[in-house]
C-alpha positions in Angstrom: 189.3 -36.2 46.8 188.8 -37.8 43.4 185.4 -39.0 42.3 185.1 -42.7 42.0 183.1 -44.5 39.3 181.8 -48.0 39.6 182.6 -50.2 36.6 182.2 -53.9 36.0 185.3 -55.9 35.1 185.3 -59.6 34.3 188.5 -61.5 35.0 189.6 -65.1 35.3 188.4 -66.7 38.5 191.9 -67.8 39.4 193.1 -64.3 39.2 190.1 -63.1 41.2 190.9 -65.6 44.0 194.5 -64.5 44.1 193.6 -60.8 44.4 191.2 -61.6 47.2 193.8 -63.7 49.1 196.7 -61.3 48.7 195.3 -57.8 48.3 192.3 -57.5 50.5 190.6 -54.7 48.6 189.9 -55.8 45.0 189.0 -52.3 43.9 192.3 -50.8 45.2 194.3 -53.6 43.7 192.7 -53.2 40.3 193.0 -49.4 40.3 196.6 -49.6 41.3 197.4 -52.1 38.5 195.6 -49.9 36.0 197.5 -46.8 37.2 200.8 -48.6 36.8 199.9 -49.8 33.3 198.8 -46.3 32.2 202.0 -44.8 33.6 204.1 -47.3 31.6 202.1 -46.6 28.5 202.5 -42.8 29.0 206.3 -43.2 29.6 206.7 -45.5 26.5 204.6 -43.0 24.4 206.8 -40.1 25.5 209.9 -42.0 24.6 208.6 -42.9 21.2 207.5 -39.3 20.5 211.1 -38.1 21.4 212.7 -40.7 19.2 210.3 -39.9 16.3 211.0 -36.2 16.6 214.8 -36.9 16.6 214.5 -39.1 13.5 212.5 -36.5 11.7 215.0 -33.8 12.5 217.9 -36.0 11.4 216.5 -36.9 8.0 213.1 -35.2 7.2 212.8 -36.7 3.7 213.4 -40.3 4.8 211.1 -39.8 7.7 208.3 -38.5 5.4 208.8 -41.6 3.2 208.6 -43.9 6.2 205.5 -42.1 7.5 203.8 -42.5 4.1 204.7 -46.2 4.0 203.3 -46.8 7.5 200.2 -44.9 6.7 199.7 -46.9 3.5 200.2 -50.2 5.4 197.7 -49.1 8.1 195.1 -48.1 5.5 195.5 -51.4 3.7 195.3 -53.3 7.0 192.5 -51.3 8.6 190.6 -50.3 5.5 191.5 -46.6 5.7 189.7 -46.1 8.9 191.3 -43.3 10.9 
């Protein structure tokens, strides 16, 4: 059995009403929605990681240049915070 932790989430009242009308248990509904979102994120991240690895294998020099460019842009945008 997993340990549950109480958290507070603030959502639009219209959404809250719909959850209460349709789902019964607000906690179960929200937890399920969060699990689905996390699963989609993990799947997308795994796909991106595979594509990046393939791109790096295909052309390591070009990949390194692209990585340096993205890093530079991120540093410029976010002030070098990592």
